[in-house]
PDB file of N, H, CA, C and O in Angstrom:
ATOM      1  N   UNK A   1     -19.976  -2.753  38.524  1.00  0.00           N
ATOM      2  CA  UNK A   1     -19.672  -3.561  37.354  1.00  0.00           C
ATOM      3  C   UNK A   1     -19.625  -5.033  37.738  1.00  0.00           C
ATOM      4  O   UNK A   1     -19.280  -5.406  38.859  1.00  0.00           O
ATOM      5  N   UNK A   2     -19.969  -5.811  36.804  1.00  0.00           N
ATOM      6  H   UNK A   2     -20.249  -5.508  35.893  1.00  0.00           H
ATOM      7  CA  UNK A   2     -19.928  -7.246  37.067  1.00  0.00           C
ATOM      8  C   UNK A   2     -18.516  -7.779  36.837  1.00  0.00           C
ATOM      9  O   UNK A   2     -17.690  -7.135  36.190  1.00  0.00           O
ATOM     10  N   UNK A   3     -18.261  -8.948  37.370  1.00  0.00           N
ATOM     11  H   UNK A   3     -18.931  -9.471  37.896  1.00  0.00           H
ATOM     12  CA  UNK A   3     -16.940  -9.560  37.220  1.00  0.00           C
ATOM     13  C   UNK A   3     -16.624  -9.849  35.761  1.00  0.00           C
ATOM     14  O   UNK A   3     -15.466  -9.808  35.347  1.00  0.00           O
ATOM     15  N   UNK A   4     -17.651 -10.138  34.993  1.00  0.00           N
ATOM     16  H   UNK A   4     -18.592 -10.171  35.330  1.00  0.00           H
ATOM     17  CA  UNK A   4     -17.448 -10.453  33.577  1.00  0.00           C
ATOM     18  C   UNK A   4     -16.928  -9.233  32.815  1.00  0.00           C
ATOM     19  O   UNK A   4     -16.042  -9.366  31.972  1.00  0.00           O
ATOM     20  N   UNK A   5     -17.470  -8.048  33.103  1.00  0.00           N
ATOM     21  H   UNK A   5     -18.190  -7.940  33.789  1.00  0.00           H
ATOM     22  CA  UNK A   5     -17.032  -6.824  32.423  1.00  0.00           C
ATOM     23  C   UNK A   5     -15.618  -6.444  32.842  1.00  0.00           C
ATOM     24  O   UNK A   5     -14.823  -5.991  32.019  1.00  0.00           O
ATOM     25  N   UNK A   6     -15.305  -6.629  34.121  1.00  0.00           N
ATOM     26  H   UNK A   6     -15.951  -6.997  34.790  1.00  0.00           H
ATOM     27  CA  UNK A   6     -13.955  -6.324  34.604  1.00  0.00           C
ATOM     28  C   UNK A   6     -12.942  -7.261  33.952  1.00  0.00           C
ATOM     29  O   UNK A   6     -11.876  -6.821  33.522  1.00  0.00           O
ATOM     30  N   UNK A   7     -13.267  -8.534  33.878  1.00  0.00           N
ATOM     31  H   UNK A   7     -14.133  -8.891  34.228  1.00  0.00           H
ATOM     32  CA  UNK A   7     -12.373  -9.507  33.243  1.00  0.00           C
ATOM     33  C   UNK A   7     -12.182  -9.183  31.766  1.00  0.00           C
ATOM     34  O   UNK A   7     -11.066  -9.271  31.254  1.00  0.00           O
ATOM     35  N   UNK A   8     -13.254  -8.811  31.077  1.00  0.00           N
ATOM     36  H   UNK A   8     -14.161  -8.739  31.493  1.00  0.00           H
ATOM     37  CA  UNK A   8     -13.171  -8.472  29.658  1.00  0.00           C
ATOM     38  C   UNK A   8     -12.313  -7.226  29.444  1.00  0.00           C
ATOM     39  O   UNK A   8     -11.495  -7.186  28.525  1.00  0.00           O
ATOM     40  N   UNK A   9     -12.494  -6.216  30.283  1.00  0.00           N
ATOM     41  H   UNK A   9     -13.159  -6.248  31.029  1.00  0.00           H
ATOM     42  CA  UNK A   9     -11.699  -4.993  30.169  1.00  0.00           C
ATOM     43  C   UNK A   9     -10.224  -5.283  30.436  1.00  0.00           C
ATOM     44  O   UNK A   9      -9.355  -4.765  29.734  1.00  0.00           O
ATOM     45  N   UNK A  10      -9.935  -6.103  31.440  1.00  0.00           N
ATOM     46  H   UNK A  10     -10.641  -6.524  32.010  1.00  0.00           H
ATOM     47  CA  UNK A  10      -8.546  -6.457  31.753  1.00  0.00           C
ATOM     48  C   UNK A  10      -7.923  -7.256  30.616  1.00  0.00           C
ATOM     49  O   UNK A  10      -6.755  -7.053  30.286  1.00  0.00           O
ATOM     50  N   UNK A  11      -8.687  -8.160  30.016  1.00  0.00           N
ATOM     51  H   UNK A  11      -9.636  -8.325  30.284  1.00  0.00           H
ATOM     52  CA  UNK A  11      -8.170  -8.949  28.895  1.00  0.00           C
ATOM     53  C   UNK A  11      -7.859  -8.061  27.699  1.00  0.00           C
ATOM     54  O   UNK A  11      -6.857  -8.272  27.017  1.00  0.00           O
ATOM     55  N   UNK A  12      -8.700  -7.076  27.438  1.00  0.00           N
ATOM     56  H   UNK A  12      -9.514  -6.905  27.993  1.00  0.00           H
ATOM     57  CA  UNK A  12      -8.458  -6.149  26.322  1.00  0.00           C
ATOM     58  C   UNK A  12      -7.204  -5.328  26.580  1.00  0.00           C
ATOM     59  O   UNK A  12      -6.394  -5.127  25.675  1.00  0.00           O
ATOM     60  N   UNK A  13      -7.037  -4.852  27.814  1.00  0.00           N
ATOM     61  H   UNK A  13      -7.694  -5.015  28.550  1.00  0.00           H
ATOM     62  CA  UNK A  13      -5.842  -4.070  28.151  1.00  0.00           C
ATOM     63  C   UNK A  13      -4.586  -4.921  27.981  1.00  0.00           C
ATOM     64  O   UNK A  13      -3.591  -4.447  27.433  1.00  0.00           O
ATOM     65  N   UNK A  14      -4.618  -6.155  28.437  1.00  0.00           N
ATOM     66  H   UNK A  14      -5.426  -6.540  28.882  1.00  0.00           H
ATOM     67  CA  UNK A  14      -3.452  -7.045  28.311  1.00  0.00           C
ATOM     68  C   UNK A  14      -3.136  -7.303  26.840  1.00  0.00           C
ATOM     69  O   UNK A  14      -1.968  -7.296  26.452  1.00  0.00           O
ATOM     70  N   UNK A  15      -4.148  -7.526  26.027  1.00  0.00           N
ATOM     71  H   UNK A  15      -5.097  -7.532  26.343  1.00  0.00           H
ATOM     72  CA  UNK A  15      -3.923  -7.764  24.598  1.00  0.00           C
ATOM     73  C   UNK A  15      -3.352  -6.530  23.902  1.00  0.00           C
ATOM     74  O   UNK A  15      -2.478  -6.652  23.044  1.00  0.00           O
ATOM     75  N   UNK A  16      -3.836  -5.352  24.262  1.00  0.00           N
ATOM     76  H   UNK A  16      -4.546  -5.253  24.959  1.00  0.00           H
ATOM     77  CA  UNK A  16      -3.317  -4.125  23.650  1.00  0.00           C
ATOM     78  C   UNK A  16      -1.864  -3.904  24.054  1.00  0.00           C
ATOM     79  O   UNK A  16      -1.041  -3.524  23.222  1.00  0.00           O
ATOM     80  N   UNK A  17      -1.545  -4.136  25.318  1.00  0.00           N
ATOM     81  H   UNK A  17      -2.214  -4.445  25.994  1.00  0.00           H
ATOM     82  CA  UNK A  17      -0.156  -3.983  25.774  1.00  0.00           C
ATOM     83  C   UNK A  17       0.745  -5.007  25.083  1.00  0.00           C
ATOM     84  O   UNK A  17       1.858  -4.670  24.678  1.00  0.00           O
ATOM     85  N   UNK A  18       0.289  -6.239  24.943  1.00  0.00           N
ATOM     86  H   UNK A  18      -0.615  -6.514  25.272  1.00  0.00           H
ATOM     87  CA  UNK A  18       1.085  -7.267  24.261  1.00  0.00           C
ATOM     88  C   UNK A  18       1.301  -6.906  22.795  1.00  0.00           C
ATOM     89  O   UNK A  18       2.398  -7.086  22.266  1.00  0.00           O
ATOM     90  N   UNK A  19       0.260  -6.396  22.138  1.00  0.00           N
ATOM     91  H   UNK A  19      -0.631  -6.250  22.568  1.00  0.00           H
ATOM     92  CA  UNK A  19       0.406  -5.983  20.737  1.00  0.00           C
ATOM     93  C   UNK A  19       1.380  -4.817  20.623  1.00  0.00           C
ATOM     94  O   UNK A  19       2.170  -4.761  19.681  1.00  0.00           O
ATOM     95  N   UNK A  20       1.331  -3.893  21.567  1.00  0.00           N
ATOM     96  H   UNK A  20       0.689  -3.938  22.332  1.00  0.00           H
ATOM     97  CA  UNK A  20       2.271  -2.769  21.563  1.00  0.00           C
ATOM     98  C   UNK A  20       3.706  -3.225  21.749  1.00  0.00           C
ATOM     99  O   UNK A  20       4.613  -2.698  21.107  1.00  0.00           O
ATOM    100  N   UNK A  21       3.920  -4.201  22.624  1.00  0.00           N
ATOM    101  H   UNK A  21       3.183  -4.630  23.146  1.00  0.00           H
ATOM    102  CA  UNK A  21       5.275  -4.738  22.826  1.00  0.00           C
ATOM    103  C   UNK A  21       5.781  -5.428  21.565  1.00  0.00           C
ATOM    104  O   UNK A  21       6.938  -5.254  21.183  1.00  0.00           O
ATOM    105  N   UNK A  22       4.924  -6.206  20.920  1.00  0.00           N
ATOM    106  H   UNK A  22       3.984  -6.347  21.231  1.00  0.00           H
ATOM    107  CA  UNK A  22       5.331  -6.857  19.672  1.00  0.00           C
ATOM    108  C   UNK A  22       5.657  -5.828  18.599  1.00  0.00           C
ATOM    109  O   UNK A  22       6.619  -5.998  17.850  1.00  0.00           O
ATOM    110  N   UNK A  23       4.865  -4.761  18.517  1.00  0.00           N
ATOM    111  H   UNK A  23       4.083  -4.623  19.125  1.00  0.00           H
ATOM    112  CA  UNK A  23       5.112  -3.713  17.525  1.00  0.00           C
ATOM    113  C   UNK A  23       6.421  -2.990  17.836  1.00  0.00           C
ATOM    114  O   UNK A  23       7.178  -2.671  16.918  1.00  0.00           O
ATOM    115  N   UNK A  24       6.699  -2.728  19.106  1.00  0.00           N
ATOM    116  H   UNK A  24       6.084  -2.987  19.851  1.00  0.00           H
ATOM    117  CA  UNK A  24       7.909  -2.008  19.496  1.00  0.00           C
ATOM    118  C   UNK A  24       9.163  -2.825  19.191  1.00  0.00           C
ATOM    119  O   UNK A  24      10.182  -2.260  18.794  1.00  0.00           O
ATOM    120  N   UNK A  25       9.105  -4.136  19.371  1.00  0.00           N
ATOM    121  H   UNK A  25       8.277  -4.595  19.694  1.00  0.00           H
ATOM    122  CA  UNK A  25      10.265  -4.996  19.159  1.00  0.00           C
ATOM    123  C   UNK A  25      10.214  -5.728  17.824  1.00  0.00           C
ATOM    124  O   UNK A  25      10.832  -6.784  17.690  1.00  0.00           O
ATOM    125  N   UNK A  26       9.503  -5.206  16.839  1.00  0.00           N
ATOM    126  H   UNK A  26       9.001  -4.348  16.947  1.00  0.00           H
ATOM    127  CA  UNK A  26       9.323  -5.881  15.550  1.00  0.00           C
ATOM    128  C   UNK A  26      10.626  -6.019  14.779  1.00  0.00           C
ATOM    129  O   UNK A  26      10.730  -6.891  13.916  1.00  0.00           O
ATOM    130  N   UNK A  27      11.622  -5.189  15.061  1.00  0.00           N
ATOM    131  H   UNK A  27      11.537  -4.480  15.762  1.00  0.00           H
ATOM    132  CA  UNK A  27      12.891  -5.256  14.333  1.00  0.00           C
ATOM    133  C   UNK A  27      13.704  -6.493  14.710  1.00  0.00           C
ATOM    134  O   UNK A  27      14.617  -6.877  13.980  1.00  0.00           O
ATOM    135  N   UNK A  28      13.387  -7.109  15.824  1.00  0.00           N
ATOM    136  H   UNK A  28      12.645  -6.797  16.417  1.00  0.00           H
ATOM    137  CA  UNK A  28      14.154  -8.265  16.270  1.00  0.00           C
ATOM    138  C   UNK A  28      13.662  -9.578  15.671  1.00  0.00           C
ATOM    139  O   UNK A  28      14.317 -10.608  15.830  1.00  0.00           O
ATOM    140  N   UNK A  29      12.521  -9.562  14.985  1.00  0.00           N
ATOM    141  H   UNK A  29      11.989  -8.726  14.856  1.00  0.00           H
ATOM    142  CA  UNK A  29      11.996 -10.758  14.349  1.00  0.00           C
ATOM    143  C   UNK A  29      12.530 -10.830  12.925  1.00  0.00           C
ATOM    144  O   UNK A  29      12.427  -9.858  12.177  1.00  0.00           O
ATOM    145  N   UNK A  30      13.093 -11.957  12.545  1.00  0.00           N
ATOM    146  H   UNK A  30      13.177 -12.747  13.153  1.00  0.00           H
ATOM    147  CA  UNK A  30      13.653 -12.081  11.200  1.00  0.00           C
ATOM    148  C   UNK A  30      12.539 -12.204  10.177  1.00  0.00           C
ATOM    149  O   UNK A  30      11.486 -12.779  10.448  1.00  0.00           O
ATOM    150  N   UNK A  31      12.785 -11.660   9.009  1.00  0.00           N
ATOM    151  H   UNK A  31      13.641 -11.192   8.788  1.00  0.00           H
ATOM    152  CA  UNK A  31      11.834 -11.776   7.922  1.00  0.00           C
ATOM    153  C   UNK A  31      10.728 -10.746   7.927  1.00  0.00           C
ATOM    154  O   UNK A  31       9.817 -10.827   7.104  1.00  0.00           O
ATOM    155  N   UNK A  32      10.778  -9.771   8.833  1.00  0.00           N
ATOM    156  H   UNK A  32      11.518  -9.705   9.502  1.00  0.00           H
ATOM    157  CA  UNK A  32       9.730  -8.751   8.838  1.00  0.00           C
ATOM    158  C   UNK A  32      10.074  -7.669   7.838  1.00  0.00           C
ATOM    159  O   UNK A  32      11.246  -7.390   7.584  1.00  0.00           O
ATOM    160  N   UNK A  33       9.055  -7.069   7.281  1.00  0.00           N
ATOM    161  H   UNK A  33       8.103  -7.296   7.487  1.00  0.00           H
ATOM    162  CA  UNK A  33       9.270  -6.047   6.263  1.00  0.00           C
ATOM    163  C   UNK A  33       9.692  -4.721   6.872  1.00  0.00           C
ATOM    164  O   UNK A  33      10.102  -3.814   6.147  1.00  0.00           O
ATOM    165  N   UNK A  34       9.599  -4.591   8.181  1.00  0.00           N
ATOM    166  H   UNK A  34       9.266  -5.328   8.769  1.00  0.00           H
ATOM    167  CA  UNK A  34       9.947  -3.330   8.811  1.00  0.00           C
ATOM    168  C   UNK A  34      11.355  -3.347   9.401  1.00  0.00           C
ATOM    169  O   UNK A  34      11.693  -2.499  10.226  1.00  0.00           O
ATOM    170  N   UNK A  35      12.174  -4.308   8.982  1.00  0.00           N
ATOM    171  H   UNK A  35      11.900  -4.997   8.311  1.00  0.00           H
ATOM    172  CA  UNK A  35      13.551  -4.367   9.448  1.00  0.00           C
ATOM    173  C   UNK A  35      14.343  -3.219   8.829  1.00  0.00           C
ATOM    174  O   UNK A  35      14.077  -2.832   7.691  1.00  0.00           O
ATOM    175  N   UNK A  36      15.305  -2.673   9.556  1.00  0.00           N
ATOM    176  H   UNK A  36      15.521  -2.987  10.481  1.00  0.00           H
ATOM    177  CA  UNK A  36      16.103  -1.572   9.010  1.00  0.00           C
ATOM    178  C   UNK A  36      16.814  -1.975   7.718  1.00  0.00           C
ATOM    179  O   UNK A  36      17.249  -3.117   7.571  1.00  0.00           O
ATOM    180  N   UNK A  37      16.926  -1.044   6.800  1.00  0.00           N
ATOM    181  H   UNK A  37      16.573  -0.116   6.919  1.00  0.00           H
ATOM    182  CA  UNK A  37      17.517  -1.288   5.487  1.00  0.00           C
ATOM    183  C   UNK A  37      18.822  -0.506   5.391  1.00  0.00           C
ATOM    184  O   UNK A  37      18.900   0.644   5.825  1.00  0.00           O
ATOM    185  N   UNK A  38      19.844  -1.136   4.822  1.00  0.00           N
ATOM    186  H   UNK A  38      19.781  -2.069   4.470  1.00  0.00           H
ATOM    187  CA  UNK A  38      21.113  -0.438   4.632  1.00  0.00           C
ATOM    188  C   UNK A  38      20.948   0.665   3.598  1.00  0.00           C
ATOM    189  O   UNK A  38      20.230   0.508   2.611  1.00  0.00           O
ATOM    190  N   UNK A  39      21.623   1.785   3.840  1.00  0.00           N
ATOM    191  H   UNK A  39      22.207   1.913   4.642  1.00  0.00           H
ATOM    192  CA  UNK A  39      21.561   2.906   2.903  1.00  0.00           C
ATOM    193  C   UNK A  39      22.281   2.535   1.612  1.00  0.00           C
ATOM    194  O   UNK A  39      23.291   1.832   1.633  1.00  0.00           O
ATOM    195  N   UNK A  40      21.762   3.004   0.516  1.00  0.00           N
ATOM    196  H   UNK A  40      20.942   3.575   0.499  1.00  0.00           H
ATOM    197  CA  UNK A  40      22.362   2.747  -0.796  1.00  0.00           C
ATOM    198  C   UNK A  40      22.969   4.041  -1.330  1.00  0.00           C
ATOM    199  O   UNK A  40      22.554   5.139  -0.957  1.00  0.00           O
ATOM    200  N   UNK A  41      23.934   3.895  -2.189  1.00  0.00           N
ATOM    201  H   UNK A  41      24.271   3.003  -2.492  1.00  0.00           H
ATOM    202  CA  UNK A  41      24.567   5.041  -2.832  1.00  0.00           C
ATOM    203  C   UNK A  41      24.401   4.905  -4.339  1.00  0.00           C
ATOM    204  O   UNK A  41      24.021   3.845  -4.836  1.00  0.00           O
ATOM    205  N   UNK A  42      24.684   5.969  -5.050  1.00  0.00           N
ATOM    206  H   UNK A  42      24.993   6.829  -4.646  1.00  0.00           H
ATOM    207  CA  UNK A  42      24.577   5.939  -6.508  1.00  0.00           C
ATOM    208  C   UNK A  42      25.483   4.873  -7.113  1.00  0.00           C
ATOM    209  O   UNK A  42      25.140   4.278  -8.134  1.00  0.00           O
ATOM    210  N   UNK A  43      26.624   4.629  -6.499  1.00  0.00           N
ATOM    211  H   UNK A  43      26.902   5.112  -5.669  1.00  0.00           H
ATOM    212  CA  UNK A  43      27.581   3.648  -7.013  1.00  0.00           C
ATOM    213  C   UNK A  43      26.964   2.244  -7.004  1.00  0.00           C
ATOM    214  O   UNK A  43      27.274   1.427  -7.871  1.00  0.00           O
ATOM    215  N   UNK A  44      26.099   1.963  -6.036  1.00  0.00           N
ATOM    216  H   UNK A  44      25.847   2.627  -5.332  1.00  0.00           H
ATOM    217  CA  UNK A  44      25.466   0.646  -5.959  1.00  0.00           C
ATOM    218  C   UNK A  44      24.584   0.359  -7.167  1.00  0.00           C
ATOM    219  O   UNK A  44      24.349  -0.803  -7.498  1.00  0.00           O
ATOM    220  N   UNK A  45      24.093   1.407  -7.830  1.00  0.00           N
ATOM    221  H   UNK A  45      24.285   2.351  -7.560  1.00  0.00           H
ATOM    222  CA  UNK A  45      23.212   1.248  -8.980  1.00  0.00           C
ATOM    223  C   UNK A  45      23.884   1.672 -10.286  1.00  0.00           C
ATOM    224  O   UNK A  45      23.209   1.860 -11.298  1.00  0.00           O
ATOM    225  N   UNK A  46      25.189   1.820 -10.269  1.00  0.00           N
ATOM    226  H   UNK A  46      25.738   1.667  -9.447  1.00  0.00           H
ATOM    227  CA  UNK A  46      25.983   2.239 -11.436  1.00  0.00           C
ATOM    228  C   UNK A  46      25.513   3.581 -11.990  1.00  0.00           C
ATOM    229  O   UNK A  46      25.425   3.762 -13.204  1.00  0.00           O
ATOM    230  N   UNK A  47      25.212   4.518 -11.094  1.00  0.00           N
ATOM    231  H   UNK A  47      25.284   4.370 -10.108  1.00  0.00           H
ATOM    232  CA  UNK A  47      24.814   5.868 -11.493  1.00  0.00           C
ATOM    233  C   UNK A  47      25.981   6.794 -11.174  1.00  0.00           C
ATOM    234  O   UNK A  47      26.451   6.846 -10.037  1.00  0.00           O
ATOM    235  N   UNK A  48      26.437   7.515 -12.174  1.00  0.00           N
ATOM    236  H   UNK A  48      26.055   7.472 -13.097  1.00  0.00           H
ATOM    237  CA  UNK A  48      27.568   8.405 -11.933  1.00  0.00           C
ATOM    238  C   UNK A  48      27.089   9.694 -11.262  1.00  0.00           C
ATOM    239  O   UNK A  48      25.991  10.181 -11.529  1.00  0.00           O
ATOM    240  N   UNK A  49      27.933  10.228 -10.393  1.00  0.00           N
ATOM    241  H   UNK A  49      28.825   9.832 -10.176  1.00  0.00           H
ATOM    242  CA  UNK A  49      27.617  11.494  -9.732  1.00  0.00           C
ATOM    243  C   UNK A  49      27.823  12.639 -10.707  1.00  0.00           C
ATOM    244  O   UNK A  49      28.815  12.682 -11.435  1.00  0.00           O
ATOM    245  N   UNK A  50      26.886  13.553 -10.711  1.00  0.00           N
ATOM    246  H   UNK A  50      26.080  13.517 -10.120  1.00  0.00           H
ATOM    247  CA  UNK A  50      26.978  14.726 -11.579  1.00  0.00           C
ATOM    248  C   UNK A  50      27.237  15.938 -10.697  1.00  0.00           C
ATOM    249  O   UNK A  50      26.454  16.242  -9.797  1.00  0.00           O
ATOM    250  N   UNK A  51      28.325  16.617 -10.959  1.00  0.00           N
ATOM    251  H   UNK A  51      28.961  16.370 -11.690  1.00  0.00           H
ATOM    252  CA  UNK A  51      28.673  17.806 -10.197  1.00  0.00           C
ATOM    253  C   UNK A  51      28.465  19.025 -11.080  1.00  0.00           C
ATOM    254  O   UNK A  51      29.082  19.160 -12.136  1.00  0.00           O
ATOM    255  N   UNK A  52      27.587  19.904 -10.631  1.00  0.00           N
ATOM    256  H   UNK A  52      27.085  19.794  -9.773  1.00  0.00           H
ATOM    257  CA  UNK A  52      27.237  21.082 -11.413  1.00  0.00           C
ATOM    258  C   UNK A  52      28.323  22.142 -11.300  1.00  0.00           C
ATOM    259  O   UNK A  52      28.893  22.353 -10.230  1.00  0.00           O
ATOM    260  N   UNK A  53      28.602  22.799 -12.408  1.00  0.00           N
ATOM    261  H   UNK A  53      28.140  22.628 -13.278  1.00  0.00           H
ATOM    262  CA  UNK A  53      29.560  23.906 -12.379  1.00  0.00           C
ATOM    263  C   UNK A  53      28.864  25.207 -11.995  1.00  0.00           C
ATOM    264  O   UNK A  53      29.527  26.220 -11.768  1.00  0.00           O
ATOM    265  N   UNK A  54      27.534  25.189 -11.921  1.00  0.00           N
ATOM    266  H   UNK A  54      26.996  24.366 -12.105  1.00  0.00           H
ATOM    267  CA  UNK A  54      26.771  26.392 -11.588  1.00  0.00           C
ATOM    268  C   UNK A  54      26.565  26.508 -10.078  1.00  0.00           C
ATOM    269  O   UNK A  54      26.285  27.599  -9.581  1.00  0.00           O
ATOM    270  N   UNK A  55      26.696  25.416  -9.350  1.00  0.00           N
ATOM    271  H   UNK A  55      26.923  24.530  -9.755  1.00  0.00           H
ATOM    272  CA  UNK A  55      26.493  25.415  -7.902  1.00  0.00           C
ATOM    273  C   UNK A  55      27.733  25.975  -7.223  1.00  0.00           C
ATOM    274  O   UNK A  55      28.746  25.285  -7.103  1.00  0.00           O
ATOM    275  N   UNK A  56      27.655  27.229  -6.779  1.00  0.00           N
ATOM    276  H   UNK A  56      26.832  27.790  -6.877  1.00  0.00           H
ATOM    277  CA  UNK A  56      28.825  27.895  -6.215  1.00  0.00           C
ATOM    278  C   UNK A  56      29.015  27.641  -4.723  1.00  0.00           C
ATOM    279  O   UNK A  56      30.149  27.647  -4.245  1.00  0.00           O
ATOM    280  N   UNK A  57      27.931  27.418  -3.974  1.00  0.00           N
ATOM    281  H   UNK A  57      27.010  27.414  -4.362  1.00  0.00           H
ATOM    282  CA  UNK A  57      28.076  27.260  -2.528  1.00  0.00           C
ATOM    283  C   UNK A  57      28.035  25.800  -2.065  1.00  0.00           C
ATOM    284  O   UNK A  57      28.124  25.538  -0.865  1.00  0.00           O
ATOM    285  N   UNK A  58      27.903  24.852  -2.987  1.00  0.00           N
ATOM    286  H   UNK A  58      27.831  25.065  -3.962  1.00  0.00           H
ATOM    287  CA  UNK A  58      27.998  23.434  -2.657  1.00  0.00           C
ATOM    288  C   UNK A  58      26.808  22.868  -1.906  1.00  0.00           C
ATOM    289  O   UNK A  58      26.942  21.858  -1.216  1.00  0.00           O
ATOM    290  N   UNK A  59      25.634  23.504  -2.024  1.00  0.00           N
ATOM    291  H   UNK A  59      25.525  24.325  -2.584  1.00  0.00           H
ATOM    292  CA  UNK A  59      24.464  22.995  -1.316  1.00  0.00           C
ATOM    293  C   UNK A  59      23.615  22.053  -2.162  1.00  0.00           C
ATOM    294  O   UNK A  59      22.582  21.579  -1.689  1.00  0.00           O
ATOM    295  N   UNK A  60      24.015  21.771  -3.389  1.00  0.00           N
ATOM    296  H   UNK A  60      24.854  22.156  -3.774  1.00  0.00           H
ATOM    297  CA  UNK A  60      23.287  20.857  -4.246  1.00  0.00           C
ATOM    298  C   UNK A  60      22.236  21.513  -5.106  1.00  0.00           C
ATOM    299  O   UNK A  60      21.572  20.843  -5.897  1.00  0.00           O
ATOM    300  N   UNK A  61      22.074  22.824  -4.964  1.00  0.00           N
ATOM    301  H   UNK A  61      22.613  23.369  -4.321  1.00  0.00           H
ATOM    302  CA  UNK A  61      21.092  23.565  -5.753  1.00  0.00           C
ATOM    303  C   UNK A  61      21.850  24.524  -6.660  1.00  0.00           C
ATOM    304  O   UNK A  61      22.716  25.271  -6.205  1.00  0.00           O
ATOM    305  N   UNK A  62      21.514  24.495  -7.955  1.00  0.00           N
ATOM    306  H   UNK A  62      20.810  23.889  -8.324  1.00  0.00           H
ATOM    307  CA  UNK A  62      22.172  25.419  -8.878  1.00  0.00           C
ATOM    308  C   UNK A  62      21.807  26.854  -8.519  1.00  0.00           C
ATOM    309  O   UNK A  62      20.642  27.175  -8.282  1.00  0.00           O
ATOM    310  N   UNK A  63      22.831  27.716  -8.483  1.00  0.00           N
ATOM    311  H   UNK A  63      23.777  27.455  -8.675  1.00  0.00           H
ATOM    312  CA  UNK A  63      22.604  29.126  -8.116  1.00  0.00           C
ATOM    313  C   UNK A  63      22.230  29.963  -9.308  1.00  0.00           C
ATOM    314  O   UNK A  63      22.006  31.166  -9.173  1.00  0.00           O
TER     315      UNK A  63
END
């Protein structure tokens, strides 16, 4: 192989590794859309909880 092909292959590997590192640590950059989101509850949206009288075992599915 020529030196040019080896240099090009090494540059591609370095760029892929750098892109992988940026993707892995994306949560540490402010303003990214992939930042963790706090969990919401029904109370946050003014939705009342409905408890079924038919659900006997408490698994959330009417029996």
